[in-house]
N, C-alpha and C positions, 0 to 999 in steps of 0.2 A: 488449585493453580492448573488452568488450561496452557496449552502450547500455540501460539498463533505465528504467522509467517508475515510480517512486512517487508515489502520492495517497494523503494522508491527508484523511479526510473527518471529518465531525463527530458522531462517536459515542465513546464511552468506548474507551481502550484503543489512546491514542497512542503508548503505547511499544513497540507492534508495529510500525509504521509507522519511527518513530524507527529504533530499533534495527537493522530491515532496513536502512535509507539508509545509517547507518554502517558497517554491516559492509559493504555493496557500496562503498563509498567507500573502505576501507581495502584492500579488493580490487582498487584500481584502476580500477574500472570507472566509466564516465560514468552519471551517474544524473539523469533529469528529474525534479524535484520539483514536484508542486502539490499546495497547501496550500488547502481551505476557510476560510474566515472563521471558521467555528466551530471548526474544528482547532487555530488558533492560538489561541482561548480556552482550549480542552482541554488542549492541550499546556503552556499556563502554569498551568492548574489540577491537571492531573494530575500532570507531571512538574515544575513548578516553574522553566520555561526561559521566558526571554522571547523570542519570537521575530517581535515586532512586533505593531501592529494592524492596519497597511494594507501593502500589498504593498512599498513603496520601503522602511519601515522594515526589514520581513522580510528582503529582500535584504539590505541592508546588514548586518543582523545575521548571516544565513548566510556572508554572503562573510567575515566575521571570523571565525565559527566554524570554517568547513571551508575555510579559505585554503588551496590549494595542492592542493586534490581537483577531481575533474571532477563540480563539480556543478553543473547549470543549472536555475534556480529559475524557473519558469512560473507568471504570475497566472492565478489561476482564471478571470479574464475575459476574456483575450488568447485569442480564437478564432485568430489569427495566429502563435501559438507555433510550434516546430518540430514537436512532438507533436500538432499539429492535422492534420497531413499525412501518408499512409501512405508518401510518398515518403523519409519519414526512417526510417532503419532502426532499430529497436530488438528487441532480444531478449525482450519480454515487457515485462507492467505488472502491477503488484499495488497493490491497494487495500486498505488496512490503517491502521486498519480503515474499514469499508465499512459506513455506516449505512444504516437501510433506506430513507431517501430516496433516496441515490445507486444502490443497489441496484435502484430502483423506477424512475429514470431511466435505468439501463442496461437493464434487462430491456424497455423499451418505446421504446429508441430517442429519447428524451427529452435530447438533449445541451443541458441551461441552462446548463453552464459547461465548461471545460475537461476537468476530471475526466471526465464524462460522454463529452464529444468524444474524447477521449483512446482511451477505454475501445472506442467504437465502431470507432476506426480500429483498435484492434488487433484486435477480433473480424474486423473485412472483410478485413485482412490475414493472418487466420489465425495469428495470434502468441498465445503463451499469456496467458490473462487470468486472473488469480486473485484473488479476491474473499473477504477476511476480515470476514464481517459479525460485528457485534459487537450483538447485541439479546437479550434473556430476560425472559419465555418469548415466543413467537414467535404469531401469528395467521393465520389463511389467508393474508392478502394478504400476509405475508412468503412464506409456504412457497411460494405461489403463483409470487411471483416469483422466488424461487430455482430452481424446477423450471423456469419460462421459460429463464433465464440458464444452467442447465445444459444442457436440450436445444439451446443454441445453442454449446455446447462451453466455456464458462466453467468453471472448477474453483473450487467452494467450498471454504473452507479455515475452517471455524468456527474461533475462539478456544476448542479444549477442548484443552488439554494431556493428554499421559498423564502417569501416575503410577507406570509400572513402573519408571523412573529414579531414584525417590525424590528428588525436588526437594527442596531445602534454602532456596531463597530465590525470591522474586518472579521474580528474572532467571532462575532454571530453568525456571520455568515460559512466561516469555516467549522463551526460547530454543529450547524443545519446537515452538513455533508457527511461530517464526522460520524455524528449522530446515528444516522440512516446506515452506514458501512457497519456500527457497533449491532445495531438492531438486525441488520441480516445476519452477523454472526451469532444472533441469539443471545446478546448481552444487554441486559437490563441497564440504560444510562438516563441521565437527564442533563444532559448536554445541552440541548436543547426544548424549547417549549414544544408542547405538540397542539396539533391542529384542536380547536375547539370552537363551537358554534355559539356567536356572542348573543 
């Protein structure tokens, strides 16, 4: 069993983070999950899932939903959470989706919440950090921040699914992106068909 950090920030596309979370839990990995306040609102609006308005509510709901799994839910404001220290070993972190505000914080070392702090720890410990940015179109500041984190060794995985596998559903599109995130974490998976020359 390996340890991973999944953060869901306040951008459209919460389905990427939720799908990745559920896949890792089914594979019996320990997942440290951090949700921004906005992410809980988006999960409700986009996925129809009620994950609570506050930390205590969310903790209770997640404990019921994922009972028996290795899920550690951390409050976004808890800077004493395990993942705020590099002494807690993890095999990588994914921010899915990554809002432009979160991207800016990571790019400039501004750890205003646990998502930023955990990303900072992941970078300083030279562990894989994967950001799935969700914004369109992009302006100059977005692009500069993406270049900044890329130069620091962060992997940017924009939510841009391929179509060579002839997707038949939204899930097919989501699985394409999540499969690439798993690949980048070094985890074998068959979530999405691989490219083949016909």
